[in-house]
N, C-alpha and C positions, 0 to 999 in steps of 0.2 A: 505494501501500499502506500501513497505517496504520503509526505508530512501533513499536509494539509485532511489526506483521510483518516489518517491516524485520530489527529485531534478532534475530529467530527465526530469519529467511533467513539471515543471517550466523554465526549460530553453527552451525545446521547445516552450513553449508557449509566450515568449520572442518576440518581432517585430525585425529580421534580417534583416540588410541591407548590409550586405557584410556575404561570406560565412565564417563567424568567430564568437566566442561567444564575447557579449556584457560586458559578467559579469565572472569575477572569482569563478570557483564552491562555494571558501568558503565565499565569501561575499554572494552568492546567499543563503549557508546554512545559513548565520548570517540574513538574512533577514526572511528566512522562520519561523527562531527561533524565532525572536522579534513578527510576527505576531501568533503563535503558542501560544506564550502566553498571548498573546491581547487574544485570543479566550477563552483560560483556566480560564481569567478572567470572561470572558463573561459567561462560566458557572456556575461559581462560585456565578455571580450574581445572575440567574436565578435559581439555586438548587445547594449549595455546595455539597450536596451527590451526584451528578453525576459525580463530578471530579473521583473518583472512577475508573470509566467506562474509564481512558485515562492515568492510572497510569501502570507503568511496574514494575513487581513483581522480589524482590531479595531476596536470603536465602531460595528459593524453593528446588533448589537442594543441593548447599552446604549452610547449614546456617551460618548467618553471628555471630560473634562472639562478645558478650559482654564482656566487659573487667572493670577493677576495677584503678580507677586513684588514684596513688601513691600521698599521703600527705592529701588529701581532702576525700577518701573514698566514689569519686562518680564513679556510673556504668554509662558507656555510650558506643556505637559501632557507629563508624565511618564508614560513606555511603561506601556503596562496591565498587570496583575497577571494569575497565571497563575489555572487553577482554585481553588488555596487559598487563593486572596485574599490572600496577602502577598508571594509573589514575584514581581517584576516581570520581566516579557520583556526579552531583550537584544538586539541585531542584529548579523549579520553585517557589517563592514563592508567596501566596498567603494571603487575609488580615483575615485569621484566626489562631484559636491556632495549628492549625497540621500544616498549609502551607503546603511546599510541600511533606512532610512525612504523605500520607492519612492514612494508617493504619498499625500497628505493631501487628503480632501475633507471638505466639509463636509455634515450632515446634510439639509439643503435644499440639493439641489442646483442649480448655476448662479449663484450668488449671488456668491459669493468664488472664486477662482482661488487655487493657493497654489503657490509656485516654490522651488525649494531654492538656496541660498545657501552660502557657506561661512564660515567665524568672521572672515576679513578684510573681506568685504564688509560682513557686519551691524556689524562697530566703525566702518567708512566710513560707511556711512546714519546710522547712531544718533548721530554727529556733526551730522547736519544736511543737509538737500538738498531738491530738490524732487520726491522721491518720494513725499513726504506728501501731496500733490496726486492721486496715484492711491489711490483707495479700493478700489476692486475686485479688487487683486494684494495677495496678503500672501508675504512670503518667509519662509523657514522654514530654520533652521540643524538640522543633527540632530547632537545629540550623545550623551556615552556613556550616560547616562542619563533624557534628556527631550532633546525638540524644543522650539526657540525661536522666538516667530515675531517678526515686526517688522512694522509697519502693522495692526496687528488689535486692534479694538476692539468690534466688535458681535459679535462670533463667541465664544460659550462652550463649545460641543462641537464636536467633531472626530470622523473617522476615520482610522485610519490602515491603510495595506497594507505590513507590515511584513519585510523579510527575515531572518527569525530561527534562532537553531541548532538543530542538533536536539536537543540538551537541553532545551530551552524549548518542544516540544510536549509536548500530553498524549499520553498513552498510546492513546488513541483516533483521534488525530488523523491525516488523510491527509497525510502527507508527497511531496511532487511533487519528483523526482529527476531531473535531467537526464539524456536519453538523448543521450550524445555520448564520447567516447572523449579521454584529454589526449594530449600528444605522445608518450607511450609505446605508444600504442595500447591503452590499457586504460578498461575500463568502469569503473562506478561500483562496482558489486560485486568487479570486481577489484584497483582500486585497495584496496578496504578491507582486502581479503584479503593483498595486497602488504604492505602496512604491518604487519598481525598477525604474517607470517612472519621479520618482521625482529626480533620482539621474542620474549623467551623468556617461556612459561609463567608466569602471577603467582598467588596463594594466591586461590581464589574467596571465600571469608569473612573478614570484618575480623578476625574470632575464630580466624583462619588454619586454618580445617579445612575439607577439600575436601568438597564437597556433589555428590552423585549427581545426574543426569537423566539422563527418558526420552526427552528429543528424540529 
């Protein structure tokens, strides 16, 4: 389902006692985002490789630029922007080296391979080691706003498969939701509704006026 379809599904499953929405759609989005992150981590605990199924691909139409940081000579690539051209996407952190950046590749496949590293490993090898002799393997470190590279020189663009929060999807994007249950036996939709049940209704609009809905 698309992002807007998932939101509509949740809103219409919420019990209604009057002909008004009980929760602001933005608030519903935040609860969906929380539940989705929980389920991504459940997938990770079952099999980390399965997370690749739930990523969004960036740089396949327009490659992502790799630039060098002045002063440090560190190669990095910022996370791509959303459709507005201003807001950068973020990633959902998971407890391994790749975190929310599950795969990086070059536009021309096969020449260079990318492998995740943590910050301590990057600090260690940046201090000097024999890994410089290997030119076809590049280490990358997932940061909060960008990805940093080690042993990268000939590559100027890349592609990224990112695990992103619900809020960073476009309205018409297809959002792949893991079909599994948590330790309470709840599926994704059940978990979202469970969280919403614990929260008292909020004002729908910032001007504190209720808005009728025909959904």
